[in-house]
mmCIF file of the N, C-alpha and C atoms, coordinates in Angstrom:
data_MODEL
# 
_entry.id   MODEL 
# 
loop_
_atom_site.group_PDB 
_atom_site.id 
_atom_site.type_symbol 
_atom_site.label_atom_id 
_atom_site.label_alt_id 
_atom_site.label_comp_id 
_atom_site.label_asym_id 
_atom_site.label_entity_id 
_atom_site.label_seq_id 
_atom_site.pdbx_PDB_ins_code 
_atom_site.Cartn_x 
_atom_site.Cartn_y 
_atom_site.Cartn_z 
_atom_site.occupancy 
_atom_site.B_iso_or_equiv 
_atom_site.pdbx_formal_charge 
_atom_site.auth_seq_id 
_atom_site.auth_comp_id 
_atom_site.auth_asym_id 
_atom_site.auth_atom_id 
_atom_site.pdbx_PDB_model_num 
ATOM 1   N N  . MET A 1 1  ? 87.382  109.634 109.953 1.00 0.00 ? 1  MET A N  1 
ATOM 2   C CA . MET A 1 1  ? 88.783  108.811 109.130 1.00 0.00 ? 1  MET A CA 1 
ATOM 3   C C  . MET A 1 1  ? 87.636  108.437 107.752 1.00 0.00 ? 1  MET A C  1 
ATOM 4   N N  . SER A 1 2  ? 88.392  108.319 106.702 1.00 0.00 ? 2  SER A N  1 
ATOM 5   C CA . SER A 1 2  ? 87.633  108.288 105.299 1.00 0.00 ? 2  SER A CA 1 
ATOM 6   C C  . SER A 1 2  ? 87.834  106.874 104.957 1.00 0.00 ? 2  SER A C  1 
ATOM 7   N N  . ARG A 1 3  ? 87.879  106.239 104.477 1.00 0.00 ? 3  ARG A N  1 
ATOM 8   C CA . ARG A 1 3  ? 87.682  104.744 103.685 1.00 0.00 ? 3  ARG A CA 1 
ATOM 9   C C  . ARG A 1 3  ? 89.889  104.439 103.316 1.00 0.00 ? 3  ARG A C  1 
ATOM 10  N N  . ARG A 1 4  ? 89.545  105.521 102.635 1.00 0.00 ? 4  ARG A N  1 
ATOM 11  C CA . ARG A 1 4  ? 91.288  106.002 102.143 1.00 0.00 ? 4  ARG A CA 1 
ATOM 12  C C  . ARG A 1 4  ? 92.228  105.906 102.790 1.00 0.00 ? 4  ARG A C  1 
ATOM 13  N N  . ASN A 1 5  ? 92.154  106.679 103.985 1.00 0.00 ? 5  ASN A N  1 
ATOM 14  C CA . ASN A 1 5  ? 92.921  106.943 105.137 1.00 0.00 ? 5  ASN A CA 1 
ATOM 15  C C  . ASN A 1 5  ? 93.082  105.728 105.993 1.00 0.00 ? 5  ASN A C  1 
ATOM 16  N N  . GLU A 1 6  ? 92.177  105.040 106.552 1.00 0.00 ? 6  GLU A N  1 
ATOM 17  C CA . GLU A 1 6  ? 92.170  104.098 106.833 1.00 0.00 ? 6  GLU A CA 1 
ATOM 18  C C  . GLU A 1 6  ? 93.259  102.493 106.475 1.00 0.00 ? 6  GLU A C  1 
ATOM 19  N N  . GLN A 1 7  ? 92.797  102.643 105.048 1.00 0.00 ? 7  GLN A N  1 
ATOM 20  C CA . GLN A 1 7  ? 93.753  101.345 104.301 1.00 0.00 ? 7  GLN A CA 1 
ATOM 21  C C  . GLN A 1 7  ? 94.722  101.942 104.021 1.00 0.00 ? 7  GLN A C  1 
ATOM 22  N N  . ARG A 1 8  ? 95.209  103.163 103.691 1.00 0.00 ? 8  ARG A N  1 
ATOM 23  C CA . ARG A 1 8  ? 96.729  104.059 103.885 1.00 0.00 ? 8  ARG A CA 1 
ATOM 24  C C  . ARG A 1 8  ? 97.237  103.893 105.361 1.00 0.00 ? 8  ARG A C  1 
ATOM 25  N N  . GLU A 1 9  ? 96.866  103.810 106.217 1.00 0.00 ? 9  GLU A N  1 
ATOM 26  C CA . GLU A 1 9  ? 97.720  103.681 107.724 1.00 0.00 ? 9  GLU A CA 1 
ATOM 27  C C  . GLU A 1 9  ? 97.191  102.136 107.547 1.00 0.00 ? 9  GLU A C  1 
ATOM 28  N N  . ALA A 1 10 ? 96.120  100.815 107.397 1.00 0.00 ? 10 ALA A N  1 
ATOM 29  C CA . ALA A 1 10 ? 96.190  99.793  107.370 1.00 0.00 ? 10 ALA A CA 1 
ATOM 30  C C  . ALA A 1 10 ? 97.370  99.334  106.693 1.00 0.00 ? 10 ALA A C  1 
ATOM 31  N N  . THR A 1 11 ? 97.936  99.864  105.719 1.00 0.00 ? 11 THR A N  1 
ATOM 32  C CA . THR A 1 11 ? 98.806  99.267  105.106 1.00 0.00 ? 11 THR A CA 1 
ATOM 33  C C  . THR A 1 11 ? 100.285 99.828  105.202 1.00 0.00 ? 11 THR A C  1 
ATOM 34  N N  . ARG A 1 12 ? 100.567 100.741 105.833 1.00 0.00 ? 12 ARG A N  1 
ATOM 35  C CA . ARG A 1 12 ? 101.805 101.240 106.567 1.00 0.00 ? 12 ARG A CA 1 
ATOM 36  C C  . ARG A 1 12 ? 102.019 100.451 107.836 1.00 0.00 ? 12 ARG A C  1 
ATOM 37  N N  . ALA A 1 13 ? 100.714 99.883  108.944 1.00 0.00 ? 13 ALA A N  1 
ATOM 38  C CA . ALA A 1 13 ? 100.930 99.249  109.842 1.00 0.00 ? 13 ALA A CA 1 
ATOM 39  C C  . ALA A 1 13 ? 101.626 97.768  109.550 1.00 0.00 ? 13 ALA A C  1 
ATOM 40  N N  . GLN A 1 14 ? 100.669 97.570  108.403 1.00 0.00 ? 14 GLN A N  1 
ATOM 41  C CA . GLN A 1 14 ? 101.672 96.141  107.594 1.00 0.00 ? 14 GLN A CA 1 
ATOM 42  C C  . GLN A 1 14 ? 102.793 96.056  107.393 1.00 0.00 ? 14 GLN A C  1 
ATOM 43  N N  . ILE A 1 15 ? 103.285 97.324  106.680 1.00 0.00 ? 15 ILE A N  1 
ATOM 44  C CA . ILE A 1 15 ? 105.046 97.150  105.977 1.00 0.00 ? 15 ILE A CA 1 
ATOM 45  C C  . ILE A 1 15 ? 105.647 97.089  107.615 1.00 0.00 ? 15 ILE A C  1 
ATOM 46  N N  . VAL A 1 16 ? 105.070 98.076  108.629 1.00 0.00 ? 16 VAL A N  1 
ATOM 47  C CA . VAL A 1 16 ? 105.963 98.118  110.159 1.00 0.00 ? 16 VAL A CA 1 
ATOM 48  C C  . VAL A 1 16 ? 106.161 97.111  110.491 1.00 0.00 ? 16 VAL A C  1 
ATOM 49  N N  . ASP A 1 17 ? 104.882 96.270  110.477 1.00 0.00 ? 17 ASP A N  1 
ATOM 50  C CA . ASP A 1 17 ? 104.914 94.867  111.204 1.00 0.00 ? 17 ASP A CA 1 
ATOM 51  C C  . ASP A 1 17 ? 105.788 93.742  110.731 1.00 0.00 ? 17 ASP A C  1 
ATOM 52  N N  . ALA A 1 18 ? 105.684 93.918  109.301 1.00 0.00 ? 18 ALA A N  1 
ATOM 53  C CA . ALA A 1 18 ? 106.736 93.181  108.856 1.00 0.00 ? 18 ALA A CA 1 
ATOM 54  C C  . ALA A 1 18 ? 108.366 93.335  108.766 1.00 0.00 ? 18 ALA A C  1 
ATOM 55  N N  . ALA A 1 19 ? 107.970 94.581  109.077 1.00 0.00 ? 19 ALA A N  1 
ATOM 56  C CA . ALA A 1 19 ? 109.651 94.954  109.277 1.00 0.00 ? 19 ALA A CA 1 
ATOM 57  C C  . ALA A 1 19 ? 110.117 94.549  110.824 1.00 0.00 ? 19 ALA A C  1 
ATOM 58  N N  . VAL A 1 20 ? 109.502 94.851  111.596 1.00 0.00 ? 20 VAL A N  1 
ATOM 59  C CA . VAL A 1 20 ? 109.884 94.006  113.218 1.00 0.00 ? 20 VAL A CA 1 
ATOM 60  C C  . VAL A 1 20 ? 109.915 93.007  113.634 1.00 0.00 ? 20 VAL A C  1 
ATOM 61  N N  . GLN A 1 21 ? 108.935 91.986  112.082 1.00 0.00 ? 21 GLN A N  1 
ATOM 62  C CA . GLN A 1 21 ? 109.706 90.698  112.542 1.00 0.00 ? 21 GLN A CA 1 
ATOM 63  C C  . GLN A 1 21 ? 110.511 90.391  111.775 1.00 0.00 ? 21 GLN A C  1 
ATOM 64  N N  . SER A 1 22 ? 110.760 90.887  110.506 1.00 0.00 ? 22 SER A N  1 
ATOM 65  C CA . SER A 1 22 ? 112.124 90.693  109.788 1.00 0.00 ? 22 SER A CA 1 
ATOM 66  C C  . SER A 1 22 ? 113.058 90.363  111.022 1.00 0.00 ? 22 SER A C  1 
ATOM 67  N N  . LEU A 1 23 ? 112.977 91.618  111.852 1.00 0.00 ? 23 LEU A N  1 
ATOM 68  C CA . LEU A 1 23 ? 114.231 92.464  112.455 1.00 0.00 ? 23 LEU A CA 1 
ATOM 69  C C  . LEU A 1 23 ? 114.413 91.141  113.491 1.00 0.00 ? 23 LEU A C  1 
ATOM 70  N N  . ILE A 1 24 ? 113.210 90.646  114.094 1.00 0.00 ? 24 ILE A N  1 
ATOM 71  C CA . ILE A 1 24 ? 113.313 89.550  115.294 1.00 0.00 ? 24 ILE A CA 1 
ATOM 72  C C  . ILE A 1 24 ? 113.954 88.103  114.759 1.00 0.00 ? 24 ILE A C  1 
ATOM 73  N N  . GLU A 1 25 ? 113.077 87.827  113.491 1.00 0.00 ? 25 GLU A N  1 
ATOM 74  C CA . GLU A 1 25 ? 113.969 86.507  112.928 1.00 0.00 ? 25 GLU A CA 1 
ATOM 75  C C  . GLU A 1 25 ? 115.202 86.536  111.909 1.00 0.00 ? 25 GLU A C  1 
ATOM 76  N N  . VAL A 1 26 ? 115.445 87.408  111.137 1.00 0.00 ? 26 VAL A N  1 
ATOM 77  C CA . VAL A 1 26 ? 116.398 87.078  110.893 1.00 0.00 ? 26 VAL A CA 1 
ATOM 78  C C  . VAL A 1 26 ? 117.527 87.948  111.105 1.00 0.00 ? 26 VAL A C  1 
ATOM 79  N N  . GLY A 1 27 ? 117.515 89.394  111.937 1.00 0.00 ? 27 GLY A N  1 
ATOM 80  C CA . GLY A 1 27 ? 118.357 90.420  112.343 1.00 0.00 ? 27 GLY A CA 1 
ATOM 81  C C  . GLY A 1 27 ? 118.306 91.005  111.326 1.00 0.00 ? 27 GLY A C  1 
ATOM 82  N N  . VAL A 1 28 ? 119.576 92.143  111.896 1.00 0.00 ? 28 VAL A N  1 
ATOM 83  C CA . VAL A 1 28 ? 119.201 93.605  111.226 1.00 0.00 ? 28 VAL A CA 1 
ATOM 84  C C  . VAL A 1 28 ? 119.808 93.452  109.578 1.00 0.00 ? 28 VAL A C  1 
ATOM 85  N N  . ALA A 1 29 ? 121.329 92.544  109.407 1.00 0.00 ? 29 ALA A N  1 
ATOM 86  C CA . ALA A 1 29 ? 121.839 92.740  108.052 1.00 0.00 ? 29 ALA A CA 1 
ATOM 87  C C  . ALA A 1 29 ? 121.090 91.969  107.050 1.00 0.00 ? 29 ALA A C  1 
ATOM 88  N N  . ALA A 1 30 ? 120.204 90.740  107.671 1.00 0.00 ? 30 ALA A N  1 
ATOM 89  C CA . ALA A 1 30 ? 118.787 89.671  106.525 1.00 0.00 ? 30 ALA A CA 1 
ATOM 90  C C  . ALA A 1 30 ? 117.941 90.765  106.578 1.00 0.00 ? 30 ALA A C  1 
ATOM 91  N N  . THR A 1 31 ? 117.361 92.299  106.993 1.00 0.00 ? 31 THR A N  1 
ATOM 92  C CA . THR A 1 31 ? 116.489 92.475  106.844 1.00 0.00 ? 31 THR A CA 1 
ATOM 93  C C  . THR A 1 31 ? 116.380 93.515  105.787 1.00 0.00 ? 31 THR A C  1 
ATOM 94  N N  . THR A 1 32 ? 116.175 93.476  104.903 1.00 0.00 ? 32 THR A N  1 
ATOM 95  C CA . THR A 1 32 ? 116.103 94.633  103.245 1.00 0.00 ? 32 THR A CA 1 
ATOM 96  C C  . THR A 1 32 ? 114.894 94.826  103.463 1.00 0.00 ? 32 THR A C  1 
ATOM 97  N N  . THR A 1 33 ? 115.242 95.703  102.100 1.00 0.00 ? 33 THR A N  1 
ATOM 98  C CA . THR A 1 33 ? 113.877 96.191  101.482 1.00 0.00 ? 33 THR A CA 1 
ATOM 99  C C  . THR A 1 33 ? 112.719 95.250  100.895 1.00 0.00 ? 33 THR A C  1 
ATOM 100 N N  . LEU A 1 34 ? 113.611 94.301  100.191 1.00 0.00 ? 34 LEU A N  1 
ATOM 101 C CA . LEU A 1 34 ? 113.343 93.450  99.470  1.00 0.00 ? 34 LEU A CA 1 
ATOM 102 C C  . LEU A 1 34 ? 112.660 92.539  100.750 1.00 0.00 ? 34 LEU A C  1 
ATOM 103 N N  . GLU A 1 35 ? 112.718 92.259  101.346 1.00 0.00 ? 35 GLU A N  1 
ATOM 104 C CA . GLU A 1 35 ? 112.400 91.070  102.757 1.00 0.00 ? 35 GLU A CA 1 
ATOM 105 C C  . GLU A 1 35 ? 110.961 91.758  103.079 1.00 0.00 ? 35 GLU A C  1 
ATOM 106 N N  . VAL A 1 36 ? 111.339 93.106  103.534 1.00 0.00 ? 36 VAL A N  1 
ATOM 107 C CA . VAL A 1 36 ? 110.367 93.364  104.503 1.00 0.00 ? 36 VAL A CA 1 
ATOM 108 C C  . VAL A 1 36 ? 108.739 93.771  103.383 1.00 0.00 ? 36 VAL A C  1 
ATOM 109 N N  . GLN A 1 37 ? 109.157 94.217  101.598 1.00 0.00 ? 37 GLN A N  1 
ATOM 110 C CA . GLN A 1 37 ? 107.816 93.924  100.884 1.00 0.00 ? 37 GLN A CA 1 
ATOM 111 C C  . GLN A 1 37 ? 107.663 92.657  100.858 1.00 0.00 ? 37 GLN A C  1 
ATOM 112 N N  . ARG A 1 38 ? 108.740 91.656  100.620 1.00 0.00 ? 38 ARG A N  1 
ATOM 113 C CA . ARG A 1 38 ? 107.450 90.313  100.943 1.00 0.00 ? 38 ARG A CA 1 
ATOM 114 C C  . ARG A 1 38 ? 106.407 90.197  101.756 1.00 0.00 ? 38 ARG A C  1 
ATOM 115 N N  . ARG A 1 39 ? 107.304 90.143  102.696 1.00 0.00 ? 39 ARG A N  1 
ATOM 116 C CA . ARG A 1 39 ? 106.912 89.924  104.217 1.00 0.00 ? 39 ARG A CA 1 
ATOM 117 C C  . ARG A 1 39 ? 105.620 89.904  104.997 1.00 0.00 ? 39 ARG A C  1 
ATOM 118 N N  . ALA A 1 40 ? 105.665 91.662  104.003 1.00 0.00 ? 40 ALA A N  1 
ATOM 119 C CA . ALA A 1 40 ? 104.210 92.963  104.095 1.00 0.00 ? 40 ALA A CA 1 
ATOM 120 C C  . ALA A 1 40 ? 103.475 92.439  102.899 1.00 0.00 ? 40 ALA A C  1 
ATOM 121 N N  . GLY A 1 41 ? 103.818 91.876  101.600 1.00 0.00 ? 41 GLY A N  1 
ATOM 122 C CA . GLY A 1 41 ? 102.706 91.117  101.028 1.00 0.00 ? 41 GLY A CA 1 
ATOM 123 C C  . GLY A 1 41 ? 102.236 92.444  99.668  1.00 0.00 ? 41 GLY A C  1 
ATOM 124 N N  . VAL A 1 42 ? 103.403 93.851  100.122 1.00 0.00 ? 42 VAL A N  1 
ATOM 125 C CA . VAL A 1 42 ? 103.349 95.142  99.258  1.00 0.00 ? 42 VAL A CA 1 
ATOM 126 C C  . VAL A 1 42 ? 104.190 94.859  98.145  1.00 0.00 ? 42 VAL A C  1 
ATOM 127 N N  . SER A 1 43 ? 103.352 96.004  97.245  1.00 0.00 ? 43 SER A N  1 
ATOM 128 C CA . SER A 1 43 ? 104.578 96.035  95.923  1.00 0.00 ? 43 SER A CA 1 
ATOM 129 C C  . SER A 1 43 ? 105.836 97.422  96.268  1.00 0.00 ? 43 SER A C  1 
ATOM 130 N N  . ARG A 1 44 ? 106.832 96.967  95.383  1.00 0.00 ? 44 ARG A N  1 
ATOM 131 C CA . ARG A 1 44 ? 107.469 98.226  95.786  1.00 0.00 ? 44 ARG A CA 1 
ATOM 132 C C  . ARG A 1 44 ? 107.509 99.569  95.946  1.00 0.00 ? 44 ARG A C  1 
ATOM 133 N N  . GLY A 1 45 ? 106.682 99.819  95.044  1.00 0.00 ? 45 GLY A N  1 
ATOM 134 C CA . GLY A 1 45 ? 105.854 101.323 94.587  1.00 0.00 ? 45 GLY A CA 1 
ATOM 135 C C  . GLY A 1 45 ? 104.993 101.953 96.321  1.00 0.00 ? 45 GLY A C  1 
ATOM 136 N N  . ALA A 1 46 ? 104.586 100.562 96.741  1.00 0.00 ? 46 ALA A N  1 
ATOM 137 C CA . ALA A 1 46 ? 103.494 101.291 98.086  1.00 0.00 ? 46 ALA A CA 1 
ATOM 138 C C  . ALA A 1 46 ? 104.673 101.167 99.251  1.00 0.00 ? 46 ALA A C  1 
ATOM 139 N N  . LEU A 1 47 ? 105.543 100.437 99.728  1.00 0.00 ? 47 LEU A N  1 
ATOM 140 C CA . LEU A 1 47 ? 106.667 100.405 100.687 1.00 0.00 ? 47 LEU A CA 1 
ATOM 141 C C  . LEU A 1 47 ? 107.456 102.105 100.121 1.00 0.00 ? 47 LEU A C  1 
ATOM 142 N N  . LEU A 1 48 ? 107.408 101.651 98.608  1.00 0.00 ? 48 LEU A N  1 
ATOM 143 C CA . LEU A 1 48 ? 108.608 103.908 98.931  1.00 0.00 ? 48 LEU A CA 1 
ATOM 144 C C  . LEU A 1 48 ? 107.422 104.578 99.141  1.00 0.00 ? 48 LEU A C  1 
ATOM 145 N N  . HIS A 1 49 ? 106.158 104.634 99.016  1.00 0.00 ? 49 HIS A N  1 
ATOM 146 C CA . HIS A 1 49 ? 105.315 105.963 98.880  1.00 0.00 ? 49 HIS A CA 1 
ATOM 147 C C  . HIS A 1 49 ? 105.675 105.775 100.624 1.00 0.00 ? 49 HIS A C  1 
ATOM 148 N N  . HIS A 1 50 ? 105.623 105.223 101.426 1.00 0.00 ? 50 HIS A N  1 
ATOM 149 C CA . HIS A 1 50 ? 105.281 105.266 102.794 1.00 0.00 ? 50 HIS A CA 1 
ATOM 150 C C  . HIS A 1 50 ? 106.583 105.510 103.304 1.00 0.00 ? 50 HIS A C  1 
ATOM 151 N N  . PHE A 1 51 ? 107.246 104.815 102.872 1.00 0.00 ? 51 PHE A N  1 
ATOM 152 C CA . PHE A 1 51 ? 109.459 105.005 103.924 1.00 0.00 ? 51 PHE A CA 1 
ATOM 153 C C  . PHE A 1 51 ? 110.504 105.226 102.203 1.00 0.00 ? 51 PHE A C  1 
ATOM 154 N N  . PRO A 1 52 ? 110.242 106.898 101.915 1.00 0.00 ? 52 PRO A N  1 
ATOM 155 C CA . PRO A 1 52 ? 111.074 106.601 100.219 1.00 0.00 ? 52 PRO A CA 1 
ATOM 156 C C  . PRO A 1 52 ? 112.266 106.561 100.838 1.00 0.00 ? 52 PRO A C  1 
ATOM 157 N N  . THR A 1 53 ? 112.800 106.980 101.933 1.00 0.00 ? 53 THR A N  1 
ATOM 158 C CA . THR A 1 53 ? 114.231 106.613 102.660 1.00 0.00 ? 53 THR A CA 1 
ATOM 159 C C  . THR A 1 53 ? 114.841 105.381 103.527 1.00 0.00 ? 53 THR A C  1 
# 
């Protein structure tokens, strides 16, 4: 696997982990895309690149 693909997968995993943690800690109603973005420490563009919908 190339370094770029590894980085892409790591970012995606970071976003998923942040989403799961948010769901556990604050629940569905308070888990917004902005909250996941903040917890994951990624840009809005990175979040939407990996999860466009």
